C-alpha positions as CSV (number, residue, x, y, z in Angstrom):
1,X,10.3,-26.9,49.5
2,X,7.7,-28.8,51.6
3,X,4.2,-29.5,50.3
4,X,2.8,-27.2,53.1
5,X,4.4,-24.2,51.5
6,X,2.8,-24.7,48.1
7,X,-0.8,-23.4,49.0
8,X,0.7,-20.2,50.3
9,X,2.6,-19.6,47.0
10,X,-0.6,-20.2,45.1
11,X,-2.5,-17.7,47.4
12,X,0.2,-15.1,47.0
13,X,0.1,-15.4,43.2
14,X,-3.7,-15.1,43.3
15,X,-3.5,-12.0,45.4
16,X,-1.0,-10.2,43.1
17,X,-3.0,-11.1,39.9
18,X,-5.3,-8.0,40.0
19,X,-2.3,-5.8,39.5
20,X,-2.1,-6.9,35.8
21,X,-5.0,-4.7,34.6
22,X,-3.3,-1.7,36.2
23,X,-0.1,-2.4,34.3
24,X,-2.1,-2.9,31.1
25,X,-3.8,0.4,31.6
26,X,-0.5,2.1,32.1
27,X,0.9,0.6,28.9
28,X,-2.2,1.7,27.0
29,X,-1.9,5.2,28.3
30,X,1.8,5.3,27.5
31,X,1.0,4.1,23.9
32,X,-1.6,6.8,23.5
33,X,0.8,9.5,24.7
34,X,3.4,8.2,22.3
35,X,0.9,8.4,19.4
36,X,0.1,12.0,20.3
37,X,3.7,12.9,20.5
38,X,4.5,11.2,17.2
39,X,1.5,13.0,15.5
40,X,2.6,16.3,16.9
41,X,6.2,15.8,15.7
42,X,5.0,14.9,12.2
43,X,2.8,18.1,12.1
44,X,5.7,20.3,13.3
45,X,8.0,18.7,10.7
46,X,5.5,19.3,7.9
47,X,4.8,22.9,8.9
48,X,8.6,23.6,9.2
49,X,9.3,22.2,5.7
50,X,6.4,24.1,4.1
51,X,7.3,27.3,6.0
52,X,10.9,27.2,5.0
53,X,9.9,26.4,1.4
54,X,7.6,29.4,1.3
55,X,10.2,31.7,2.9
56,X,13.0,30.6,0.6
57,X,10.9,31.0,-2.5
58,X,9.7,34.5,-1.5
59,X,13.2,35.5,-0.7
60,X,14.4,34.2,-4.1
61,X,16.8,31.8,-2.3
62,X,15.3,29.2,-4.5
63,X,13.8,29.9,-7.9
64,X,10.0,30.4,-7.4
65,X,9.3,29.7,-11.1
66,X,10.9,26.3,-11.1
67,X,10.2,25.3,-7.5
68,X,6.9,27.2,-7.0
69,X,5.8,27.7,-3.3
70,X,3.2,26.1,-1.0
71,X,0.8,29.1,-1.3
72,X,0.7,28.9,-5.1
73,X,0.2,25.1,-4.9
74,X,-2.7,25.7,-2.6
75,X,-4.2,28.3,-4.9
76,X,-3.9,25.8,-7.8
77,X,-5.7,23.1,-5.9
78,X,-8.4,25.6,-4.8
79,X,-8.8,26.7,-8.4
80,X,-9.2,23.1,-9.6
81,X,-11.7,22.3,-6.9
82,X,-13.8,25.4,-7.4
83,X,-13.6,26.0,-11.1
84,X,-12.5,22.7,-12.5
85,X,-9.6,21.9,-14.8
86,X,-9.1,22.3,-18.6
87,X,-10.2,18.6,-18.8
88,X,-13.3,18.9,-16.7
89,X,-14.0,18.8,-13.0
90,X,-11.3,17.7,-10.7
91,X,-13.4,15.0,-9.2
92,X,-13.8,13.5,-12.7
93,X,-10.1,13.4,-13.2
94,X,-9.5,11.8,-9.8
95,X,-12.1,9.2,-10.4
96,X,-10.8,8.4,-13.8
97,X,-7.3,7.8,-12.5
98,X,-8.6,6.0,-9.4
99,X,-10.8,3.7,-11.5
100,X,-7.8,2.7,-13.6
101,X,-5.6,2.1,-10.6
102,X,-8.2,0.1,-8.7
103,X,-9.0,-2.1,-11.6
104,X,-5.3,-2.7,-12.3
105,X,-4.7,-3.3,-8.6
106,X,-7.5,-5.9,-8.3
107,X,-6.4,-7.8,-11.4
108,X,-2.7,-7.7,-10.4
109,X,-3.5,-8.8,-6.8
110,X,-5.7,-11.7,-7.9
111,X,-3.3,-13.0,-10.6
112,X,-0.3,-12.5,-8.2
113,X,-2.0,-14.4,-5.4
114,X,-3.2,-17.2,-7.7
115,X,0.2,-17.7,-9.4
116,X,2.1,-17.2,-6.2
117,X,0.1,-19.9,-4.3
118,X,0.1,-22.2,-7.3
119,X,3.9,-22.0,-7.8
120,X,4.5,-22.2,-4.1
121,X,2.5,-25.4,-3.8
122,X,3.5,-27.1,-7.1
123,X,7.2,-27.5,-7.4
124,X,7.0,-28.6,-11.0
125,X,5.3,-25.3,-12.0
126,X,7.9,-23.4,-10.1
127,X,10.7,-25.2,-11.8
128,X,9.2,-24.6,-15.3
129,X,7.9,-21.0,-14.9
130,X,10.4,-19.7,-12.4
131,X,13.1,-18.6,-14.9
132,X,10.5,-16.8,-17.1
133,X,9.1,-14.9,-14.1
134,X,12.6,-13.8,-13.1
135,X,13.3,-12.6,-16.6
136,X,10.0,-10.6,-16.8
137,X,10.7,-9.2,-13.3
138,X,14.1,-7.9,-14.5
139,X,12.5,-5.8,-17.2
140,X,11.9,-2.1,-16.1
141,X,8.1,-2.2,-16.2
142,X,7.7,1.5,-16.6
143,X,9.1,1.2,-20.2
144,X,6.1,-1.1,-21.0
145,X,3.7,1.8,-20.7
146,X,4.4,3.2,-24.2
147,X,3.9,-0.3,-25.6
148,X,0.6,-0.7,-23.9
149,X,-0.5,2.7,-25.3
150,X,0.4,1.4,-28.8
151,X,-1.5,-1.9,-28.2
152,X,-4.6,-0.7,-26.3
153,X,-4.8,3.0,-27.3
154,X,-5.3,6.1,-25.2
155,X,-8.3,4.7,-23.3
156,X,-8.2,3.2,-19.8
157,X,-7.1,-0.3,-21.0
158,X,-3.5,0.8,-21.5
159,X,-3.3,2.3,-18.0
160,X,-4.9,-0.7,-16.4
161,X,-2.3,-2.9,-18.1
162,X,0.5,-0.7,-16.7
163,X,-0.9,-0.9,-13.2
164,X,-1.3,-4.7,-13.5
165,X,2.4,-5.4,-14.4
166,X,3.5,-3.1,-11.5
167,X,1.2,-4.8,-9.0
168,X,1.6,-8.4,-10.0
169,X,5.3,-9.1,-9.1
170,X,5.4,-7.8,-5.5
171,X,2.1,-9.7,-4.7
172,X,3.3,-12.8,-6.5
173,X,6.6,-13.0,-4.7
174,X,5.0,-12.4,-1.3
175,X,2.3,-15.0,-2.0
176,X,4.9,-17.5,-3.3
177,X,7.1,-17.0,-0.2
178,X,4.1,-17.2,2.1
179,X,3.0,-20.5,0.6
180,X,6.6,-21.8,1.0
181,X,6.8,-20.7,4.6
182,X,3.7,-22.5,5.8
183,X,4.3,-24.7,8.9
184,X,4.9,-28.2,7.6
185,X,3.4,-29.6,10.8
186,X,0.1,-27.9,10.0
187,X,0.1,-29.4,6.5
188,X,1.0,-32.9,7.9
189,X,-1.7,-32.7,10.5
190,X,-4.3,-31.7,7.9
191,X,-3.3,-34.6,5.7
192,X,-3.5,-37.0,8.7
193,X,-7.1,-35.8,9.2
194,X,-7.9,-36.7,5.6
195,X,-7.7,-33.3,3.9
196,X,-7.2,-33.3,0.2
197,X,-4.7,-31.1,-1.6
198,X,-7.4,-28.6,-2.4
199,X,-8.6,-28.4,1.2
200,X,-5.0,-28.0,2.5
201,X,-4.5,-25.1,0.1
202,X,-7.7,-23.4,0.9
203,X,-7.8,-24.0,4.6
204,X,-4.1,-24.1,5.6
205,X,-1.8,-22.5,3.0
206,X,-3.9,-19.5,2.0
207,X,-4.8,-18.4,5.6
208,X,-1.1,-18.9,6.6
209,X,0.1,-16.8,3.7
210,X,-2.5,-14.0,4.3
211,X,-0.1,-11.9,6.4
212,X,2.5,-12.1,3.6
213,X,-0.1,-11.1,1.0
214,X,-1.3,-8.1,3.0
215,X,2.2,-6.9,3.4
216,X,2.4,-6.6,-0.4
217,X,-1.0,-4.9,-0.7
218,X,0.3,-1.8,1.2
219,X,2.9,-1.1,-1.4
220,X,1.1,-2.5,-4.5
221,X,-1.7,0.1,-4.5
222,X,0.9,2.8,-4.7
223,X,2.4,0.9,-7.7
224,X,-1.0,0.8,-9.3
225,X,-1.3,4.5,-9.0
226,X,2.1,4.9,-10.5
227,X,1.2,2.7,-13.4
228,X,-2.0,4.6,-14.1
229,X,-0.3,8.0,-13.8
230,X,2.6,7.0,-16.1
231,X,0.2,5.7,-18.7
232,X,-1.8,8.9,-18.6
233,X,1.3,11.0,-18.8
234,X,2.4,9.2,-22.0
235,X,-1.0,9.5,-23.6
236,X,-4.6,9.9,-22.3
237,X,-7.8,11.8,-22.7
238,X,-8.4,12.3,-18.9
239,X,-6.8,11.8,-15.5
240,X,-4.4,13.2,-13.1
241,X,-1.4,12.1,-15.1
242,X,-2.6,14.2,-18.0
243,X,-3.0,17.2,-15.7
244,X,0.7,16.7,-14.8
245,X,1.7,16.5,-18.4
246,X,-0.3,19.7,-19.3
247,X,1.1,21.5,-16.3
248,X,4.6,20.6,-17.3
249,X,3.9,21.6,-20.9
250,X,2.9,25.1,-19.8
251,X,5.8,25.3,-17.2
252,X,3.2,25.4,-14.4
253,X,5.3,24.0,-11.5
254,X,2.4,24.7,-9.1
255,X,0.1,22.5,-11.2
256,X,2.6,19.6,-11.1
257,X,3.0,19.9,-7.3
258,X,-0.8,20.2,-6.9
259,X,-1.4,17.0,-8.8
260,X,1.3,15.3,-6.6
261,X,-0.5,16.5,-3.5
262,X,-3.8,15.1,-4.8
263,X,-2.2,11.8,-5.5
264,X,-0.6,11.7,-2.1
265,X,-4.0,12.3,-0.4
266,X,-5.6,9.5,-2.5
267,X,-2.7,7.1,-1.6
268,X,-2.9,7.9,2.1
269,X,-6.7,7.3,2.1
270,X,-6.1,3.9,0.4
271,X,-3.4,3.0,2.9
272,X,-5.7,3.9,5.8
273,X,-8.5,1.6,4.3
274,X,-6.0,-1.2,3.9
275,X,-4.7,-0.8,7.4
276,X,-8.3,-0.8,8.8
277,X,-9.1,-4.0,6.8
278,X,-5.9,-5.7,8.0
279,X,-6.7,-4.9,11.6
280,X,-10.2,-6.3,11.2
281,X,-9.0,-9.5,9.6
282,X,-6.1,-10.0,12.1
283,X,-7.8,-9.0,15.2
284,X,-6.4,-12.1,16.9
285,X,-2.8,-10.7,16.6
286,X,-1.6,-8.6,19.5
287,X,-1.1,-4.9,18.8
288,X,2.2,-3.0,19.4
289,X,0.8,-1.6,22.7
290,X,-0.1,-5.1,23.9
291,X,3.2,-6.7,23.1
């Protein structure tokens, strides 16, 4: 190709450049249309499942005493909201459980991140503590809940401890792996510029491991709720787990399902907040519609 042709190619590329915003707009519109379709499909699936459940229970195809039905579950939730529960107001029970789960989640996340980054950065610590962490991780942590009730009593401390042990390990392993997966070139460049180990950890390792850590946060809050609920189920004075235990003790299947619905709503709200925070922190990352 002769040099005289090059300017024409540059001009042609410049002329076709404005077409890109149109393609981006089309992709964004297609992404919005897909989100609407997905939301509609989810709603239809939920309505179909609840409708079949209600029909089968009323037709006695399934036992309404054991399986209850959506209308009775809704009546139970409405009764708890308007008239309270045997333990007090529903809001008080939700806050009691949420407080335990949040406190256990925060403690579990902080300790998991600290230990994960530390063992990921310090090979000697990983060699010494690694076998013990593997052994502790192999223990079914739900069975620790009765021990915590014996140690800490029926108050919130035992539920917080149950939440902590469930949250710690997924956060720890993700933080550990994130610290190990840091680009070695970034670490080497930071050291060439005179960064100390502390500055490398704070300014290179932790930011690089943040996406790994956030991945574990989505599932760990659900684990925190499980820990609080299991602890309340075994022994408590308040909380959604105690509502489940009381409903089971009176063979009130609708009450058990109603408590599960309330917990699902709380977990979904927490998931939404975490997703919002993740998007705010990782605004530099391209979204699915932009990729």
